[in-house]
C-alpha positions as YAML, in Angstrom:
chain: A
units: angstrom
residues:
- id: 1
  name: CYS
  ca: [125.38, 85.17, 67.55]
- id: 2
  name: ILE
  ca: [129.19, 85.70, 67.46]
- id: 3
  name: ARG
  ca: [128.53, 89.33, 68.67]
- id: 4
  name: TYR
  ca: [126.40, 88.23, 71.65]
- id: 5
  name: ALA
  ca: [128.71, 85.39, 72.57]
- id: 6
  name: PHE
  ca: [131.62, 88.05, 72.70]
- id: 7
  name: LYS
  ca: [129.45, 90.36, 74.79]
- id: 8
  name: ASP
  ca: [128.70, 87.60, 77.30]
- id: 9
  name: PHE
  ca: [132.40, 86.67, 77.31]
- id: 10
  name: ALA
  ca: [133.39, 90.23, 78.04]
- id: 11
  name: MET
  ca: [130.76, 90.75, 80.78]
- id: 12
  name: ASN
  ca: [131.92, 87.42, 82.44]
- id: 13
  name: HIS
  ca: [135.47, 88.62, 82.36]
- id: 14
  name: LEU
  ca: [134.65, 91.92, 83.93]
- id: 15
  name: HIS
  ca: [132.83, 90.13, 86.75]
- id: 16
  name: SER
  ca: [135.10, 86.97, 87.01]
- id: 17
  name: SER
  ca: [136.80, 87.84, 90.20]
- id: 18
  name: LEU
  ca: [133.65, 89.20, 91.99]
- id: 19
  name: SER
  ca: [131.57, 87.02, 94.37]
- id: 20
  name: SER
  ca: [127.84, 87.00, 94.07]
- id: 21
  name: GLU
  ca: [127.52, 89.18, 97.25]
- id: 22
  name: MET
  ca: [129.96, 91.73, 95.80]
- id: 23
  name: MET
  ca: [128.05, 91.92, 92.48]
- id: 24
  name: GLU
  ca: [124.82, 92.45, 94.45]
- id: 25
  name: LYS
  ca: [126.53, 95.36, 96.51]
- id: 26
  name: ALA
  ca: [127.59, 96.95, 93.20]
- id: 27
  name: ARG
  ca: [124.09, 96.62, 91.89]
- id: 28
  name: LEU
  ca: [122.42, 98.20, 95.09]
- id: 29
  name: GLU
  ca: [125.00, 100.80, 95.88]
- id: 30
  name: LEU
  ca: [126.47, 101.63, 92.52]
- id: 31
  name: ASN
  ca: [123.59, 101.00, 90.05]
- id: 32
  name: GLU
  ca: [125.70, 98.42, 88.24]
- id: 33
  name: ASN
  ca: [123.84, 96.20, 85.88]
- id: 34
  name: PRO
  ca: [125.48, 93.17, 84.30]
- id: 35
  name: ASP
  ca: [122.92, 93.26, 81.47]
- id: 36
  name: THR
  ca: [123.88, 96.83, 80.36]
- id: 37
  name: LEU
  ca: [127.57, 96.87, 81.34]
- id: 38
  name: HIS
  ca: [128.91, 96.68, 77.79]
- id: 39
  name: GLN
  ca: [126.65, 99.39, 76.72]
- id: 40
  name: ASP
  ca: [127.38, 101.66, 79.73]
- id: 41
  name: ILE
  ca: [131.19, 101.38, 78.94]
- id: 42
  name: GLN
  ca: [130.79, 101.92, 75.30]
- id: 43
  name: GLN
  ca: [128.59, 105.05, 75.70]
- id: 44
  name: VAL
  ca: [131.46, 106.59, 77.92]
- id: 45
  name: ARG
  ca: [133.96, 105.55, 75.37]
- id: 46
  name: ASP
  ca: [132.03, 107.20, 72.57]
- id: 47
  name: MET
  ca: [132.27, 110.62, 74.40]
- id: 48
  name: ILE
  ca: [136.05, 110.69, 73.98]
- id: 49
  name: VAL
  ca: [135.75, 112.31, 70.51]
- id: 50
  name: THR
  ca: [134.13, 115.33, 72.18]
- id: 51
  name: ARG
  ca: [137.62, 116.15, 73.90]
- id: 52
  name: PRO
  ca: [140.39, 116.15, 71.16]
- id: 53
  name: ASP
  ca: [142.45, 118.23, 73.43]
- id: 54
  name: ILE
  ca: [143.07, 115.28, 75.87]
- id: 55
  name: GLY
  ca: [145.12, 112.15, 75.07]
- id: 56
  name: PHE
  ca: [143.06, 109.35, 76.55]
- id: 57
  name: LEU
  ca: [145.96, 106.84, 76.74]
- id: 58
  name: ARG
  ca: [143.89, 103.94, 78.03]
- id: 59
  name: THR
  ca: [140.20, 103.13, 77.14]
- id: 60
  name: ASP
  ca: [139.93, 99.36, 77.65]
- id: 61
  name: ASP
  ca: [136.72, 98.01, 79.40]
- id: 62
  name: ASP
  ca: [138.42, 97.30, 82.61]
- id: 63
  name: PHE
  ca: [139.79, 100.72, 82.89]
- id: 64
  name: ILE
  ca: [136.56, 102.51, 82.02]
- id: 65
  name: LEU
  ca: [134.68, 100.38, 84.44]
- id: 66
  name: ARG
  ca: [136.51, 101.64, 87.49]
- id: 67
  name: PHE
  ca: [135.46, 105.21, 86.51]
- id: 68
  name: LEU
  ca: [131.81, 104.14, 86.05]
- id: 69
  name: ARG
  ca: [131.89, 102.61, 89.55]
- id: 70
  name: ALA
  ca: [133.57, 105.75, 91.09]
- id: 71
  name: ARG
  ca: [130.60, 107.74, 89.70]
- id: 72
  name: LYS
  ca: [127.74, 105.28, 90.30]
- id: 73
  name: PHE
  ca: [127.34, 104.65, 86.48]
- id: 74
  name: ASP
  ca: [126.39, 108.26, 85.83]
- id: 75
  name: GLN
  ca: [127.85, 108.23, 82.30]
- id: 76
  name: LEU
  ca: [128.24, 111.91, 81.98]
- id: 77
  name: GLU
  ca: [129.86, 112.32, 85.36]
- id: 78
  name: THR
  ca: [132.05, 109.21, 84.58]
- id: 79
  name: PHE
  ca: [133.28, 110.83, 81.36]
- id: 80
  name: ARG
  ca: [134.02, 114.11, 83.11]
- id: 81
  name: LEU
  ca: [136.15, 112.09, 85.75]
- id: 82
  name: LEU
  ca: [138.00, 110.17, 83.00]
- id: 83
  name: ALA
  ca: [138.77, 113.44, 81.17]
- id: 84
  name: GLN
  ca: [139.93, 115.06, 84.31]
- id: 85
  name: TYR
  ca: [142.12, 111.97, 85.13]
- id: 86
  name: PHE
  ca: [144.14, 112.41, 81.87]
- id: 87
  name: GLN
  ca: [144.06, 116.19, 81.81]
- id: 88
  name: PHE
  ca: [145.56, 116.32, 85.31]
- id: 89
  name: ARG
  ca: [148.37, 114.16, 84.01]
- id: 90
  name: GLN
  ca: [148.87, 116.37, 80.94]
- id: 91
  name: GLN
  ca: [148.92, 119.48, 83.06]
- id: 92
  name: ASN
  ca: [151.39, 118.08, 85.55]
- id: 93
  name: LEU
  ca: [153.83, 116.19, 83.30]
- id: 94
  name: ASP
  ca: [156.77, 116.55, 85.73]
- id: 95
  name: MET
  ca: [154.87, 114.47, 88.39]
- id: 96
  name: PHE
  ca: [154.30, 111.57, 86.00]
- id: 97
  name: GLN
  ca: [157.43, 111.39, 84.01]
- id: 98
  name: SER
  ca: [158.98, 108.82, 86.14]
- id: 99
  name: PHE
  ca: [155.81, 107.57, 87.75]
- id: 100
  name: LYS
  ca: [157.10, 104.20, 89.16]
- id: 101
  name: VAL
  ca: [158.11, 102.64, 92.43]
- id: 102
  name: ASP
  ca: [161.93, 102.76, 91.67]
- id: 103
  name: ASP
  ca: [161.75, 106.51, 91.16]
- id: 104
  name: LEU
  ca: [163.93, 107.78, 94.00]
- id: 105
  name: GLY
  ca: [161.47, 110.47, 95.18]
- id: 106
  name: ILE
  ca: [158.56, 108.02, 95.25]
- id: 107
  name: LYS
  ca: [160.74, 105.18, 96.73]
- id: 108
  name: ARG
  ca: [161.84, 107.44, 99.66]
- id: 109
  name: ALA
  ca: [158.31, 108.52, 100.31]
- id: 110
  name: LEU
  ca: [157.09, 104.97, 100.42]
- id: 111
  name: MET
  ca: [160.08, 103.83, 102.66]
- id: 112
  name: ASP
  ca: [158.91, 106.79, 105.13]
- id: 113
  name: GLY
  ca: [155.40, 105.47, 105.17]
- id: 114
  name: PHE
  ca: [153.65, 107.72, 102.68]
- id: 115
  name: PRO
  ca: [151.25, 106.15, 102.54]
- id: 116
  name: GLY
  ca: [150.67, 103.43, 105.02]
- id: 117
  name: VAL
  ca: [148.24, 100.73, 103.85]
- id: 118
  name: LEU
  ca: [146.68, 98.34, 106.33]
- id: 119
  name: GLU
  ca: [146.60, 94.71, 105.31]
- id: 120
  name: SER
  ca: [142.92, 94.00, 106.18]
- id: 121
  name: PRO
  ca: [139.99, 96.23, 105.17]
- id: 122
  name: ASP
  ca: [137.45, 97.67, 107.71]
- id: 123
  name: GLN
  ca: [134.03, 96.26, 108.55]
- id: 124
  name: HIS
  ca: [132.68, 97.54, 105.22]
- id: 125
  name: GLY
  ca: [135.49, 96.19, 103.12]
- id: 126
  name: ARG
  ca: [137.18, 99.51, 102.63]
- id: 127
  name: LYS
  ca: [140.92, 99.69, 102.34]
- id: 128
  name: ILE
  ca: [142.49, 101.73, 105.10]
- id: 129
  name: LEU
  ca: [145.25, 104.19, 104.18]
- id: 130
  name: ILE
  ca: [147.03, 105.97, 106.98]
- id: 131
  name: LEU
  ca: [149.45, 108.94, 107.18]
- id: 132
  name: PHE
  ca: [151.52, 109.93, 110.09]
- id: 133
  name: ALA
  ca: [152.14, 113.56, 109.23]
- id: 134
  name: SER
  ca: [155.08, 114.11, 111.57]
- id: 135
  name: ASN
  ca: [157.01, 111.67, 109.69]
- id: 136
  name: TRP
  ca: [157.52, 114.19, 106.87]
- id: 137
  name: ASP
  ca: [161.09, 115.00, 106.77]
- id: 138
  name: GLN
  ca: [161.06, 118.02, 104.54]
- id: 139
  name: SER
  ca: [164.72, 117.90, 103.94]
- id: 140
  name: ARG
  ca: [164.30, 114.45, 102.58]
- id: 141
  name: ASN
  ca: [160.95, 114.20, 100.86]
- id: 142
  name: SER
  ca: [159.09, 116.94, 98.88]
- id: 143
  name: PHE
  ca: [155.33, 117.24, 99.24]
- id: 144
  name: ILE
  ca: [155.10, 116.41, 95.51]
- id: 145
  name: ASP
  ca: [156.91, 113.24, 95.90]
- id: 146
  name: ILE
  ca: [154.67, 112.22, 98.86]
- id: 147
  name: LEU
  ca: [151.64, 113.11, 96.60]
- id: 148
  name: ARG
  ca: [153.11, 110.91, 93.77]
- id: 149
  name: ALA
  ca: [153.74, 107.95, 96.18]
- id: 150
  name: ILE
  ca: [150.08, 108.20, 97.30]
- id: 151
  name: LEU
  ca: [148.69, 108.41, 93.73]
- id: 152
  name: LEU
  ca: [150.89, 105.47, 92.60]
- id: 153
  name: SER
  ca: [149.63, 103.48, 95.62]
- id: 154
  name: LEU
  ca: [146.15, 104.12, 94.65]
- id: 155
  name: GLU
  ca: [146.77, 103.15, 91.05]
- id: 156
  name: VAL
  ca: [148.06, 99.79, 92.34]
- id: 157
  name: LEU
  ca: [145.19, 99.22, 94.73]
- id: 158
  name: ILE
  ca: [142.36, 100.42, 92.38]
- id: 159
  name: GLU
  ca: [143.25, 97.34, 90.18]
- id: 160
  name: ASN
  ca: [141.33, 95.28, 92.64]
- id: 161
  name: PRO
  ca: [137.63, 95.17, 91.51]
- id: 162
  name: GLU
  ca: [136.45, 94.90, 95.13]
- id: 163
  name: LEU
  ca: [138.22, 98.10, 96.04]
- id: 164
  name: GLN
  ca: [136.55, 99.87, 93.18]
- id: 165
  name: ILE
  ca: [133.23, 98.91, 94.86]
- id: 166
  name: ASN
  ca: [134.10, 99.12, 98.50]
- id: 167
  name: GLY
  ca: [136.27, 102.13, 98.41]
- id: 168
  name: PHE
  ca: [138.84, 103.51, 100.78]
- id: 169
  name: ILE
  ca: [139.37, 105.23, 104.16]
- id: 170
  name: LEU
  ca: [142.00, 107.64, 104.85]
- id: 171
  name: ILE
  ca: [143.30, 108.39, 108.38]
- id: 172
  name: ILE
  ca: [145.78, 111.25, 109.08]
- id: 173
  name: ASP
  ca: [147.52, 111.41, 112.40]
- id: 174
  name: TRP
  ca: [148.65, 114.92, 113.04]
- id: 175
  name: SER
  ca: [150.47, 114.16, 116.38]
- id: 176
  name: ASN
  ca: [153.72, 115.97, 116.75]
- id: 177
  name: PHE
  ca: [153.25, 117.71, 113.38]
- id: 178
  name: SER
  ca: [154.88, 121.09, 113.94]
- id: 179
  name: PHE
  ca: [153.91, 124.61, 112.98]
- id: 180
  name: LYS
  ca: [157.03, 124.80, 110.94]
- id: 181
  name: GLN
  ca: [156.09, 121.67, 108.97]
- id: 182
  name: ALA
  ca: [152.60, 123.08, 108.48]
- id: 183
  name: SER
  ca: [154.00, 126.36, 107.28]
- id: 184
  name: LYS
  ca: [155.33, 124.42, 104.11]
- id: 185
  name: LEU
  ca: [151.73, 123.42, 103.08]
- id: 186
  name: THR
  ca: [151.15, 126.13, 100.50]
- id: 187
  name: PRO
  ca: [147.77, 126.78, 98.88]
- id: 188
  name: ASN
  ca: [149.21, 125.70, 95.53]
- id: 189
  name: ILE
  ca: [150.37, 122.24, 96.59]
- id: 190
  name: LEU
  ca: [147.29, 121.57, 98.71]
- id: 191
  name: LYS
  ca: [145.20, 122.66, 95.73]
- id: 192
  name: LEU
  ca: [147.20, 120.27, 93.47]
- id: 193
  name: ALA
  ca: [146.53, 117.39, 96.06]
- id: 194
  name: ILE
  ca: [142.80, 118.14, 95.96]
- id: 195
  name: GLU
  ca: [142.75, 118.16, 92.28]
- id: 196
  name: GLY
  ca: [144.70, 114.88, 92.10]
- id: 197
  name: LEU
  ca: [142.64, 112.96, 94.53]
- id: 198
  name: GLN
  ca: [139.19, 114.51, 94.76]
- id: 199
  name: ASP
  ca: [138.70, 115.56, 91.06]
- id: 200
  name: SER
  ca: [140.94, 113.31, 88.98]
- id: 201
  name: PHE
  ca: [141.00, 109.88, 90.44]
- id: 202
  name: PRO
  ca: [138.47, 107.10, 90.32]
- id: 203
  name: ALA
  ca: [138.41, 106.09, 93.87]
- id: 204
  name: ARG
  ca: [135.46, 106.13, 96.31]
- id: 205
  name: PHE
  ca: [136.65, 107.68, 99.59]
- id: 206
  name: GLY
  ca: [134.18, 106.64, 102.39]
- id: 207
  name: GLY
  ca: [135.78, 108.91, 105.02]
- id: 208
  name: ILE
  ca: [138.83, 111.07, 105.68]
- id: 209
  name: HIS
  ca: [139.68, 111.14, 109.41]
- id: 210
  name: PHE
  ca: [141.88, 113.67, 111.16]
- id: 211
  name: VAL
  ca: [143.09, 112.66, 114.55]
- id: 212
  name: ASN
  ca: [145.26, 114.59, 117.09]
- id: 213
  name: GLN
  ca: [145.13, 117.70, 114.79]
- id: 214
  name: PRO
  ca: [146.46, 120.95, 116.41]
- id: 215
  name: TRP
  ca: [144.67, 124.36, 116.03]
- id: 216
  name: TYR
  ca: [146.77, 125.34, 112.86]
- id: 217
  name: ILE
  ca: [145.52, 122.15, 111.11]
- id: 218
  name: HIS
  ca: [141.93, 123.42, 111.82]
- id: 219
  name: ALA
  ca: [142.93, 126.84, 110.32]
- id: 220
  name: MET
  ca: [144.50, 125.14, 107.32]
- id: 221
  name: TYR
  ca: [141.26, 123.08, 106.86]
- id: 222
  name: THR
  ca: [139.16, 126.25, 106.98]
- id: 223
  name: ILE
  ca: [141.24, 127.71, 104.08]
- id: 224
  name: ILE
  ca: [141.02, 124.75, 101.84]
- id: 225
  name: LYS
  ca: [137.34, 123.98, 102.56]
- id: 226
  name: PRO
  ca: [136.09, 126.13, 99.65]
- id: 227
  name: PHE
  ca: [138.14, 123.90, 97.21]
- id: 228
  name: LEU
  ca: [136.24, 120.73, 98.46]
- id: 229
  name: LYS
  ca: [133.01, 119.33, 97.06]
- id: 230
  name: ASP
  ca: [130.09, 119.09, 99.46]
- id: 231
  name: LYS
  ca: [130.34, 115.38, 99.37]
- id: 232
  name: THR
  ca: [133.97, 115.49, 100.38]
- id: 233
  name: ARG
  ca: [133.32, 117.96, 103.14]
- id: 234
  name: LYS
  ca: [130.69, 115.64, 104.57]
- id: 235
  name: ARG
  ca: [133.17, 112.85, 104.67]
- id: 236
  name: ILE
  ca: [135.93, 114.61, 106.57]
- id: 237
  name: PHE
  ca: [135.92, 114.07, 110.20]
- id: 238
  name: LEU
  ca: [137.87, 116.01, 112.79]
- id: 239
  name: HIS
  ca: [138.33, 113.71, 115.81]
- id: 240
  name: GLY
  ca: [141.03, 115.61, 117.82]
- id: 241
  name: ASN
  ca: [142.19, 113.25, 120.48]
- id: 242
  name: ASN
  ca: [138.82, 111.55, 120.81]
- id: 243
  name: LEU
  ca: [139.38, 108.13, 119.52]
- id: 244
  name: ASN
  ca: [135.98, 106.91, 120.57]
- id: 245
  name: SER
  ca: [134.44, 108.97, 117.85]
- id: 246
  name: LEU
  ca: [136.88, 107.34, 115.38]
- id: 247
  name: HIS
  ca: [135.82, 103.85, 116.64]
- id: 248
  name: GLN
  ca: [132.19, 104.70, 116.08]
- id: 249
  name: LEU
  ca: [132.97, 104.68, 112.35]
- id: 250
  name: ILE
  ca: [135.81, 102.27, 112.17]
- id: 251
  name: GLN
  ca: [135.65, 99.29, 114.65]
- id: 252
  name: PRO
  ca: [138.83, 99.01, 116.81]
- id: 253
  name: GLU
  ca: [139.51, 95.47, 115.74]
- id: 254
  name: PHE
  ca: [140.43, 96.85, 112.23]
- id: 255
  name: LEU
  ca: [142.89, 99.53, 113.60]
- id: 256
  name: PRO
  ca: [146.56, 99.26, 114.85]
- id: 257
  name: SER
  ca: [147.24, 100.34, 118.40]
- id: 258
  name: GLU
  ca: [148.23, 103.87, 117.28]
- id: 259
  name: PHE
  ca: [144.64, 104.62, 116.72]
- id: 260
  name: GLY
  ca: [143.35, 102.78, 119.94]
- id: 261
  name: GLY
  ca: [142.75, 99.56, 117.86]
- id: 262
  name: THR
  ca: [143.53, 96.11, 118.87]
- id: 263
  name: LEU
  ca: [145.93, 95.36, 116.05]
- id: 264
  name: PRO
  ca: [149.65, 95.53, 116.70]
- id: 265
  name: PRO
  ca: [151.43, 98.87, 115.80]
- id: 266
  name: TYR
  ca: [151.63, 99.53, 112.21]
- id: 267
  name: ASP
  ca: [154.77, 98.37, 110.43]
- id: 268
  name: MET
  ca: [155.86, 101.42, 108.47]
- id: 269
  name: GLY
  ca: [157.71, 99.47, 105.88]
- id: 270
  name: MET
  ca: [155.03, 96.89, 105.01]
- id: 271
  name: TRP
  ca: [153.55, 98.72, 101.99]
- id: 272
  name: ALA
  ca: [156.93, 99.66, 100.71]
- id: 273
  name: ARG
  ca: [158.00, 96.03, 100.91]
- id: 274
  name: THR
  ca: [154.80, 95.04, 99.06]
- id: 275
  name: LEU
  ca: [155.51, 97.40, 96.09]
- id: 276
  name: LEU
  ca: [159.33, 97.25, 95.99]
- id: 277
  name: GLY
  ca: [159.75, 93.51, 96.58]
- id: 278
  name: PRO
  ca: [163.48, 92.63, 96.28]
- id: 279
  name: ASP
  ca: [164.38, 96.25, 95.62]
- id: 280
  name: TYR
  ca: [163.37, 97.31, 99.09]
- id: 281
  name: ASN
  ca: [166.80, 96.96, 100.48]
- id: 282
  name: ASP
  ca: [168.20, 99.14, 97.80]
- id: 283
  name: GLU
  ca: [167.00, 102.05, 99.74]
- id: 284
  name: THR
  ca: [169.15, 101.23, 102.82]
- id: 285
  name: GLU
  ca: [171.84, 103.51, 101.80]
- id: 286
  name: TYR
  ca: [169.50, 106.45, 102.00]
- id: 287
  name: THR
  ca: [167.66, 105.43, 105.14]
- id: 288
  name: LEU
  ca: [170.45, 104.14, 107.40]
- id: 289
  name: THR
  ca: [173.20, 106.35, 106.24]
- id: 290
  name: TYR
  ca: [171.50, 109.53, 105.30]
- id: 291
  name: ASP
  ca: [173.42, 111.53, 107.59]
- id: 292
  name: ALA
  ca: [176.67, 110.16, 106.40]
- id: 293
  name: LEU
  ca: [175.72, 110.84, 102.88]
- id: 294
  name: HIS
  ca: [174.65, 114.36, 103.84]
- id: 295
  name: LEU
  ca: [178.17, 114.80, 105.45]
- id: 296
  name: LYS
  ca: [179.92, 113.33, 102.42]
- id: 297
  name: GLY
  ca: [177.97, 115.79, 100.15]
- id: 298
  name: ILE
  ca: [179.20, 118.74, 102.29]
- id: 299
  name: LEU
  ca: [182.77, 117.48, 102.17]
- id: 300
  name: MET
  ca: [182.61, 117.17, 98.35]
- id: 301
  name: CYS
  ca: [181.22, 120.75, 98.13]
- id: 302
  name: LEU
  ca: [184.24, 121.98, 100.17]
- id: 303
  name: VAL
  ca: [186.63, 120.27, 97.95]
- id: 304
  name: VAL
  ca: [185.11, 121.92, 94.91]
- id: 305
  name: LEU
  ca: [185.18, 125.32, 96.54]
- id: 306
  name: LEU
  ca: [188.84, 124.91, 97.50]
- id: 307
  name: CYS
  ca: [189.63, 123.73, 93.86]
- id: 308
  name: ARG
  ca: [188.02, 126.80, 92.23]
- id: 309
  name: SER
  ca: [189.45, 130.26, 92.36]
- id: 310
  name: GLN
  ca: [185.82, 131.62, 92.30]
- id: 311
  name: SER
  ca: [182.99, 129.49, 93.36]
- id: 312
  name: THR
  ca: [179.91, 129.31, 91.19]
- id: 313
  name: VAL
  ca: [176.57, 127.69, 91.93]
- id: 314
  name: ASP
  ca: [174.18, 126.29, 89.37]
- id: 315
  name: THR
  ca: [171.05, 128.10, 90.31]
- id: 316
  name: GLY
  ca: [168.97, 125.41, 88.47]
- id: 317
  name: THR
  ca: [169.97, 122.84, 91.19]
- id: 318
  name: LEU
  ca: [168.67, 125.11, 93.99]
- id: 319
  name: ARG
  ca: [165.44, 126.17, 92.34]
- id: 320
  name: GLN
  ca: [162.24, 124.53, 93.61]
- id: 321
  name: THR
  ca: [159.02, 124.49, 91.89]
- id: 322
  name: ASP
  ca: [156.70, 127.32, 92.22]
- id: 323
  name: ARG
  ca: [154.22, 125.00, 93.76]
- id: 324
  name: GLU
  ca: [156.51, 124.57, 96.77]
- id: 325
  name: THR
  ca: [157.76, 128.09, 97.09]
- id: 326
  name: SER
  ca: [154.55, 129.96, 97.02]
- id: 327
  name: THR
  ca: [153.16, 131.88, 100.03]
- id: 328
  name: PRO
  ca: [152.56, 129.50, 103.02]
- id: 329
  name: LEU
  ca: [149.11, 129.10, 104.38]
- id: 330
  name: LEU
  ca: [150.56, 129.66, 107.96]
- id: 331
  name: ALA
  ca: [153.47, 132.17, 107.97]
- id: 332
  name: LEU
  ca: [156.06, 131.77, 110.84]
- id: 333
  name: ASP
  ca: [156.48, 135.50, 111.08]
...
């Protein structure tokens, strides 16, 4: 009796924040059955012993449930995703060593709007993430830090059970994204992004929308297409400057004016303020006086050079990761 009482309590806890309508949606779209939920979770947990090479750092019911929902309660696929989640983190330890909002690289990316997160979901309850590609200042933010900021944002958002069920939409605006900027998107870092988002994270992406993309973004997409799963490819939409086709999938009343919607222009700092809270203003010295800091750094270097009879440079400070210095997809030559 105690065992069944505990089981009922656990199931009620897992569904405590869901409305009856949302529970019904999970049943119809994700094959979620409250009567077998505990058994489904435990069967996934039992598979962990088959991968002793991976450190499964979290295996509680709430955590495993989000993976089950991401794979429509296919237990084998769920475990594969769970294993890939932790394996990706093991293989890219440098990305996750300081994986928190006050990490300087993540903080700068968030402050620059990577990603943007709209306050209200779309007509299907999906959270809308937006990226304005031309905002990528490559002297300020590495692509890796932008990816880290996106993954951290998703970690925060996926805590919401409704978003585990409804999923996400991603809109990338390529307006004014230069060929020079595009040349920095190397195959290695794009492959890393695909692995991190498509193969190793328990989120349901209902659509990835490109708008105002130039020809070289089409070329880039052609190159990365083989790395994408069929399901992912079917959910990528290249709208160009045709916002009407975007509005057929996402109603204008849920979009900011930048995408032809009826909402006000997107406030680039909104999501950063949500995550950083009182620490938001701590970044002011980097955003408002970045040029001054850059000049100060140059002056300091000159002082060092003058004080030394022979200048030396620590090559370690100049070295970038192999991921960001490999052959570009689009060469400028």
